[in-house]
C-alpha positions in Angstrom: 115.6 110.5 79.2 114.7 111.7 82.7 111.5 113.6 83.7 113.2 117.0 83.7 114.4 116.5 80.1 111.0 115.3 79.0 109.4 118.4 80.6 111.9 120.7 78.8 111.2 118.9 75.5 107.5 119.4 76.0 108.0 123.1 76.6 110.2 123.2 73.5 107.4 121.6 71.4 104.8 124.1 72.6 107.1 127.0 71.5 107.6 125.7 67.9 104.3 127.1 66.5 105.1 130.6 68.0 108.6 130.8 66.7 107.6 129.4 63.3 105.0 132.0 62.9 107.5 134.8 63.7 110.0 133.7 61.1 107.3 133.1 58.4 106.0 136.7 59.0 109.5 138.1 58.7 110.2 136.2 55.5 106.9 137.3 54.0 107.7 141.0 54.8 111.1 140.6 53.2 109.5 139.3 50.1 107.3 142.4 49.9 110.3 144.6 50.1 112.1 142.7 47.5 109.3 142.8 44.9 107.7 146.2 45.5 108.4 148.4 42.4 111.0 151.1 42.9 110.0 154.6 41.6 112.3 156.2 39.1 113.8 159.4 40.5 112.9 162.6 38.6 115.8 164.8 37.5 115.9 168.6 36.9 117.6 170.1 33.9 119.0 172.8 36.1 120.8 170.6 38.6 121.3 167.0 39.3 121.8 165.9 42.9 123.5 162.6 43.5 122.5 161.0 46.8 124.8 158.5 48.4 122.7 155.5 49.5 123.1 154.4 53.1 122.2 151.0 54.5 120.4 151.4 57.9 121.9 149.5 60.8 119.1 147.0 61.4 120.9 145.4 64.3 120.8 148.4 66.7 117.3 147.7 68.0 117.8 143.9 68.4 117.1 142.7 71.9 117.9 139.0 72.6 117.9 136.8 75.7 121.2 135.1 74.8 124.3 135.9 76.9 126.4 136.0 73.7 125.7 136.0 69.9 127.2 136.9 66.6 126.1 137.4 63.0 129.3 136.7 61.0 129.8 137.1 57.3 131.7 134.0 56.3 132.4 135.4 52.8 134.0 138.7 53.9 135.0 138.0 57.6 132.9 141.0 58.7 131.0 140.9 62.0 127.6 142.3 61.4 126.3 141.9 64.9 128.2 141.3 68.1 127.0 140.6 71.7 129.9 139.4 73.8 131.0 137.5 70.7 134.4 136.5 72.3 133.1 135.4 75.7 133.9 131.8 76.4 130.7 129.9 77.4 129.5 126.2 77.6 128.7 124.8 74.2 126.5 121.8 75.0 125.9 119.8 71.8 127.5 122.5 69.6 130.6 120.6 70.7 129.6 117.9 68.2 130.4 120.3 65.4 134.1 120.2 66.5 133.9 116.4 66.9 132.6 115.9 63.3 135.0 118.5 61.9 138.0 116.8 63.6 136.9 113.4 62.3 136.6 114.5 58.7 140.0 116.1 58.7 141.5 112.7 59.7 139.2 110.0 58.3 137.6 109.2 55.0 133.8 109.7 54.9 133.6 106.0 54.2 135.5 105.0 57.3 133.5 102.4 59.3 132.7 103.6 62.8 131.4 101.1 65.4 129.4 102.0 68.4 131.4 101.2 71.6 130.0 100.1 74.9 131.0 103.4 76.5 128.5 105.2 74.3 125.4 103.4 75.3 124.6 104.6 78.8 124.9 108.3 78.2 122.2 110.8 79.1 120.3 112.6 76.4 119.5 111.6 72.8 120.9 108.2 71.7 119.7 105.7 69.1 122.2 102.9 68.7 123.3 99.5 70.1 126.8 98.3 70.9 128.5 96.9 67.8 126.4 98.6 65.2 128.6 100.0 62.4 128.1 102.9 60.0 130.2 104.9 57.6 131.5 108.1 59.1 129.4 110.2 56.8 126.2 108.4 57.6 126.9 108.4 61.4 127.8 112.1 61.2 124.6 113.0 59.5 122.4 111.2 62.0 124.5 112.5 65.0 124.3 116.2 64.0 120.7 116.1 62.9 119.3 114.5 66.1 122.2 115.6 68.4 123.0 111.9 69.3 125.4 111.6 72.1 126.2 107.9 71.4 127.1 108.7 67.8 129.4 111.6 68.9 131.2 109.5 71.4 131.8 106.7 68.8 133.2 109.2 66.3 135.4 111.0 68.8 136.8 107.6 70.0 137.5 106.3 66.5 139.2 109.5 65.5 141.4 109.7 68.6 142.4 106.0 68.2 143.4 106.6 64.5 145.7 109.5 65.7 147.0 107.5 68.6 146.2 110.3 71.0 143.6 111.2 73.7 140.3 112.6 72.7 141.0 115.9 74.4 144.3 116.3 72.4 142.5 115.3 69.2 139.8 117.9 69.7 142.3 120.5 70.8 144.4 120.0 67.7 141.3 120.5 65.5 140.3 123.7 67.3 143.9 125.0 67.0 144.0 124.2 63.3 141.0 126.5 62.7 142.4 129.2 65.0 139.6 128.8 67.6 141.3 130.5 70.5 138.4 130.3 72.9 137.3 126.7 72.1 138.2 123.4 73.9 136.3 120.2 74.6 136.4 117.8 77.5 134.4 115.2 75.6 133.1 114.7 72.1 129.4 115.0 72.9 129.2 118.3 74.9 127.4 116.7 77.8 128.1 118.4 81.1 130.8 116.5 83.2 129.1 117.6 86.4 127.2 120.5 87.8 130.2 122.9 87.5 132.1 121.6 84.4 130.7 121.5 80.8 131.7 119.1 78.1 132.9 121.9 75.8 133.5 125.6 75.8 133.9 128.2 73.1 132.8 131.7 71.9 130.1 132.6 69.4 132.8 133.9 67.1 134.7 130.6 67.2 131.5 128.7 66.6 130.7 130.8 63.5 134.1 130.0 62.0 133.8 126.3 62.9 130.2 126.0 61.5 131.3 127.7 58.3 134.3 125.4 57.9 132.2 122.3 58.4 129.5 123.5 55.9 132.3 124.1 53.3 134.2 120.9 54.0 131.3 118.5 54.2 128.2 120.1 52.5 126.3 116.9 52.2 126.6 116.2 55.9 125.8 119.8 56.8 122.8 119.7 54.4 121.3 116.8 56.4 120.9 119.1 59.4 118.7 121.4 57.4 116.0 118.8 56.9 113.2 117.7 59.3 114.8 114.2 59.5 117.8 112.2 58.5 118.0 108.6 57.4 120.8 106.0 57.1 121.4 102.3 57.0 124.0 100.5 59.1 126.5 98.1 57.6 124.3 95.2 58.8 121.3 96.6 56.9 119.4 98.2 59.8 117.5 101.4 58.7 117.5 104.4 61.0 115.5 107.6 60.8 115.9 110.5 63.3 114.2 113.8 63.8 115.9 117.1 63.7 116.3 118.9 67.0 115.7 122.3 65.2 112.0 122.8 64.4 112.8 126.0 62.4 114.7 124.5 59.5 111.8 124.9 57.0 111.4 128.6 57.8 114.9 129.8 57.1 115.7 130.5 53.4 118.8 128.9 51.8 119.8 127.1 55.1 123.2 125.3 54.8 123.6 124.0 58.4 121.7 124.0 61.7 122.7 122.7 65.1 121.1 123.0 68.5 122.5 122.5 72.0 121.1 122.5 75.5 122.4 121.5 78.9 121.8 122.9 82.4 125.1 124.7 82.3 124.9 126.0 78.8 121.3 126.9 78.5 120.0 127.1 75.0 122.4 127.3 72.1 121.9 127.5 68.3 124.1 127.8 65.2 122.7 128.6 61.7 124.6 129.0 58.5 122.6 130.3 55.5 123.2 131.9 52.1 122.2 135.5 51.5 123.4 135.3 47.9 125.4 133.1 45.5 128.2 131.6 47.7 127.6 134.2 50.4 127.2 132.3 53.6 126.3 134.0 56.9 126.7 132.3 60.4 124.3 133.2 63.2 125.3 131.9 66.6 123.4 132.2 69.9 124.9 131.1 73.2 123.5 131.1 76.7 119.8 131.6 75.9 116.9 129.4 77.0 115.4 126.3 75.4 112.7 128.5 73.8 114.4 131.8 73.4 117.4 130.4 71.4 114.9 130.0 68.5 113.3 133.4 68.9 116.8 135.0 69.3 118.0 133.2 66.1 114.8 134.2 64.3 115.4 137.9 65.2 119.0 137.8 64.0 118.2 136.0 60.8 115.4 138.6 60.0 117.8 141.5 60.7 120.4 139.9 58.5 118.0 139.6 55.6 116.9 143.2 56.1 120.5 144.3 56.1 121.2 142.7 52.8 117.9 143.9 51.3 118.9 147.5 52.3 115.7 148.1 54.4 115.3 149.4 57.9 113.5 146.3 59.3 111.4 143.4 58.5 
């Protein structure tokens, strides 16, 4: 990891306390609204007026730094909030969601995946050595939780080889199968190819659909991304434990999936899927923010979503 990345990670750590406090306060205020007693309306014997309840649009006052974002109701297909939701932008490590989804549509979760030599010298987070082998499910959990580039490369390569096609074609087929019209990937990790070309592109709307599909198809893998760390054991018996790149997982109620992304081209990206009711998942996607603001942007959209479903003006 180079000095610039270490500096960015240090700035990220200093922001965790601030963003954590913001979401905890929002969640506390929501709890007050949910448990305050509601006064019974008084009626007159002369006339009864029936008022039609209206839900305030809690998203109108939202101001976020991100270039694009969406709050998407995965249960109904309704877009609750839209800021350039169909704009095609660099995805950074959100590309790994497509890689894992593509692999799980073609391979059994128990399929052994071996780390190739091509995965070892990549920039960014990595944890493995050449020749180490994991089940697809275990490697996917580690890779998504800690955004491991070597794990993503290994999974993309194994999936493409099984299909006897290029990695680009394999990833394109997975995107097409989900109807992701703005999404394509140049590699499985999302790392920038150079200063002008990103490793993957897509829209916030596409990423909402993709994250929802992955959370539904592989809930145990998605669930690992909601914890502070993930653990797995290689086939040779070596234990691994990795830290989550999202510091906010404990503050978001009923979280189903979390994924971060950051590169110079993409800026700060974030995907969250959480339940607002029984089997009522919502996706929040933030693209083109900053390393710090992706979390405050996500916090604001989550709080507004909770207020929307609570029927209150704001939290």
